[in-house]
C-alpha positions as a LaTeX table, in Angstrom:
\begin{tabular}{lrrr}
\hline
Residue & $x$ (\AA) & $y$ (\AA) & $z$ (\AA) \\
\hline
Met1 & $-17.07$ & $-0.58$ & $-6.09$ \\
Leu2 & $-14.02$ & $-0.08$ & $-8.25$ \\
Pro3 & $-14.41$ & $-0.36$ & $-12.03$ \\
Phe4 & $-11.25$ & $-2.51$ & $-12.22$ \\
Thr5 & $-10.45$ & $-6.11$ & $-11.43$ \\
Asp6 & $-7.69$ & $-6.81$ & $-8.94$ \\
Glu7 & $-5.54$ & $-8.11$ & $-11.82$ \\
Glu8 & $-6.06$ & $-4.88$ & $-13.78$ \\
Leu9 & $-5.01$ & $-2.88$ & $-10.72$ \\
Lys10 & $-1.72$ & $-4.73$ & $-10.12$ \\
Pro11 & 0.45 & $-3.03$ & $-12.77$ \\
Ile12 & $-0.93$ & 0.43 & $-11.94$ \\
Val13 & $-0.51$ & $-0.08$ & $-8.19$ \\
Thr14 & 2.98 & $-1.54$ & $-8.66$ \\
Asp15 & 4.03 & 1.51 & $-10.68$ \\
Leu16 & 2.75 & 3.92 & $-8.02$ \\
Leu17 & 4.41 & 1.94 & $-5.22$ \\
Asp18 & 7.71 & 2.00 & $-7.13$ \\
Lys19 & 7.44 & 5.79 & $-7.30$ \\
Ala20 & 6.53 & 6.03 & $-3.59$ \\
Ala21 & 9.43 & 3.75 & $-2.67$ \\
Val22 & 11.87 & 6.37 & $-3.96$ \\
Trp23 & 10.95 & 8.84 & $-1.19$ \\
Ile24 & 10.39 & 6.13 & 1.41 \\
Lys25 & 13.88 & 4.72 & 0.78 \\
Lys26 & 15.37 & 8.17 & 1.46 \\
Asp27 & 14.35 & 7.64 & 5.10 \\
Gly28 & 15.70 & 4.07 & 5.22 \\
Gly29 & 12.40 & 2.31 & 4.60 \\
Asp30 & 10.68 & 0.49 & 1.79 \\
Val31 & 7.20 & $-0.61$ & 0.73 \\
Lys32 & 6.19 & $-3.98$ & $-0.70$ \\
Leu33 & 2.93 & $-4.98$ & $-2.40$ \\
Ile34 & 1.52 & $-8.04$ & $-0.60$ \\
Asp35 & $-1.75$ & $-8.47$ & $-2.53$ \\
Ile36 & $-4.86$ & $-6.79$ & $-3.89$ \\
Lys37 & $-8.21$ & $-8.24$ & $-2.84$ \\
Asp38 & $-11.55$ & $-6.74$ & $-3.82$ \\
Gly39 & $-9.92$ & $-3.38$ & $-4.52$ \\
Val40 & $-8.06$ & $-3.24$ & $-1.21$ \\
Val41 & $-4.32$ & $-2.83$ & $-1.69$ \\
Phe42 & $-2.34$ & $-4.63$ & 1.00 \\
Val43 & 1.19 & $-3.28$ & 1.44 \\
Gln44 & 3.91 & $-3.85$ & 3.96 \\
Leu45 & 6.25 & $-1.16$ & 5.16 \\
Gln46 & 9.78 & $-2.38$ & 5.67 \\
Gly47 & 13.16 & $-1.24$ & 6.94 \\
Ala48 & 13.13 & 1.92 & 9.04 \\
Cys49 & 9.35 & 2.22 & 8.52 \\
Val50 & 8.69 & $-0.78$ & 10.78 \\
Gly51 & 7.63 & 0.62 & 14.13 \\
Cys52 & 7.94 & 4.23 & 12.98 \\
Gly53 & 5.32 & 6.54 & 14.44 \\
Ser54 & 4.77 & 8.10 & 11.02 \\
Ser55 & 4.06 & 4.83 & 9.22 \\
Gly56 & 0.27 & 5.29 & 9.40 \\
Thr57 & 0.64 & 8.75 & 7.90 \\
Thr58 & 2.85 & 7.35 & 5.15 \\
Ile59 & 0.14 & 4.82 & 4.26 \\
Lys60 & $-2.96$ & 7.03 & 4.47 \\
Phe61 & $-1.72$ & 10.48 & 3.51 \\
Gly62 & 1.06 & 9.43 & 1.16 \\
Ile63 & 0.41 & 6.15 & $-0.61$ \\
Glu64 & $-3.39$ & 5.91 & $-0.31$ \\
Lys65 & $-3.97$ & 9.58 & $-1.14$ \\
Glu66 & $-1.89$ & 9.23 & $-4.30$ \\
Met67 & $-3.76$ & 6.07 & $-5.34$ \\
Lys68 & $-7.12$ & 7.75 & $-4.72$ \\
Thr69 & $-6.03$ & 10.62 & $-6.95$ \\
Met70 & $-4.34$ & 8.61 & $-9.70$ \\
Ile71 & $-6.48$ & 5.43 & $-9.78$ \\
His72 & $-9.91$ & 5.79 & $-8.12$ \\
Pro73 & $-11.31$ & 7.64 & $-5.08$ \\
Asp74 & $-12.71$ & 4.42 & $-3.56$ \\
Ile75 & $-9.38$ & 2.54 & $-3.40$ \\
Thr76 & $-8.15$ & 1.57 & 0.07 \\
Val77 & $-4.59$ & 0.82 & 1.19 \\
Met78 & $-3.89$ & $-1.26$ & 4.28 \\
Asn79 & $-0.59$ & $-1.94$ & 6.01 \\
Val80 & 0.14 & $-5.61$ & 6.64 \\
Pro81 & 2.08 & $-6.12$ & 9.87 \\
His82 & 5.02 & $-8.52$ & 9.64 \\
Gly83 & 3.78 & $-12.06$ & 10.24 \\
Trp84 & 0.27 & $-11.30$ & 8.94 \\
Glu85 & 0.96 & $-11.89$ & 5.24 \\
Asp86 & $-1.22$ & $-15.01$ & 5.20 \\
Lys87 & $-3.99$ & $-13.50$ & 7.39 \\
Leu88 & $-5.19$ & $-10.64$ & 5.16 \\
Glu89 & $-8.85$ & $-11.50$ & 5.73 \\
Gln90 & $-8.36$ & $-10.76$ & 9.44 \\
Leu91 & $-7.11$ & $-7.22$ & 8.83 \\
Gly92 & $-9.40$ & $-4.23$ & 8.81 \\
\hline
\end{tabular}
């Protein structure tokens, strides 16, 4: 259980995603915050990241690892496939 509300997490998560986007954009991709629900951060990789074999690594060992270090070790980041933005409860 995270000691933050989803609303408290939004500005911190947004700041970290903005920093991550800098290196993701160097490879032609981007990352967008879709929502935060019960401490799960839902993001969507875009651009060249869509369909890239390294996208899972980018999420888990890049973005999520940084959030676990900078925010809280129990935070989880999930990629939202295109078209699933309104079906977050079905992911995971």
